[in-house]
N, C-alpha and C positions, 0 to 999 in steps of 0.2 A: 504494499500499500504505498509504501514512501516514494517510489517511482511515479504509482499513481496519483498521489496528491502532489508530487512536484510537477508532475504536467499538468495538475489542475489549477494549482496555485502559483506555477513558476519559480517555487524554490528547487533547489539542489538538494538530491538526496544525500543523506549521512551515510557515511561508512559505519557509524555507530548504531546501535538500536534506534530504530524507526519507532517512534510515539504517535499514539493518535488518541486523543479525548472522544468521550463518547458523543458531545455535540458534533464534533466534525466528521466522526463515522456513520451516527446514525442516518443521515440524508442519502448516504452511498452504502448500504447494507447489500443490497442487490449486485454491487460490483466487486465484491470481495468473497471470497471463502473464508468463513470465519470458524478457526478451530477453537474449542474450548478444551484446555488439557487438565482440567479439574476431574476428579474422580467420577464415576457414574451417580453416587448419591450425592455428591455436592451439585452435578448437572441438572439433577431431578429434586434437588432440596430447596430450601426457602428461598435462596437469592434466585433460582430457576437459571433460565440460559437465554441468551439473545435468540430469536426466532430464527430459524434455518440454521444454526451453529450445528457443525460436527463436533461429536465429543470423542475426541483422542486423548483418553489419560496420560499424565506424562511418563508413566512407568511402561507404557508401551509405543510412547511417542517415535522411538528412534527406528522401530519397525516399520513405522509408515512413513519415514523420509523419501524413498523411491516416490511412492504414489503423491506425495506433497510436492517434490521436484516437478513432477510431470504436470501438474496443475497449472494451467495457463492463466495468469491474473493474478491480482494480488492478494495476500493471506494477511489475515489480521488474527493474532493469538490472544486469547482471554484467559484468565483464570480467577480465582478469589480478589487479589489483589494485583499485582503485576510480576510476583516473583517467580512462578513458575512459568508463566508466559513467558518471560525475559530468557529465561534458560532454553526453552524451546525454540525462540528466536534463535539464539545465539547457535544452537546446533544445526537450524537450517542454513543459517549464513554459512557455517564452516562447511556445509554440504555443497554450497553453492547457489543458493537462494537468495535473489536479489531484491524481489518485492515484497517483503514480510515487515509487519509492524505489530507492534504490543499495544493493548488498549491499555491507557495510563488509567492505573487505579482498579482495573478488572471490574466485575461484577458489581463488586462494592460502591465504585465510584459510577458505574451505569445505573443501578438501582437509587443512589442517594440523588440521582440527577431526574428522578422520576420515570425513568424509562423501563 
């Protein structure tokens, strides 16, 4: 999504972790693959999940690397806050992904913003 948003807003993508706020992500949900790296219980738990998100828990995330790298388009990673999704983003970037972004504050921020 870093590359996607750089095209959208004219900014240069960062080589470091790309971050996106819920406010910036919300109008573009259909343009990205949303991957929630929390466990299944968290995914269906009280915070819920972003509509259309794919649940790939962090403990099996590495096994899905090839499938995620084959995805054409931006990938946004989500977790409870943003610690696990940041680790998943670092893994994907190390594997060669370039259009990977982390939802800043994760589902906690998403829900606190009324989403």
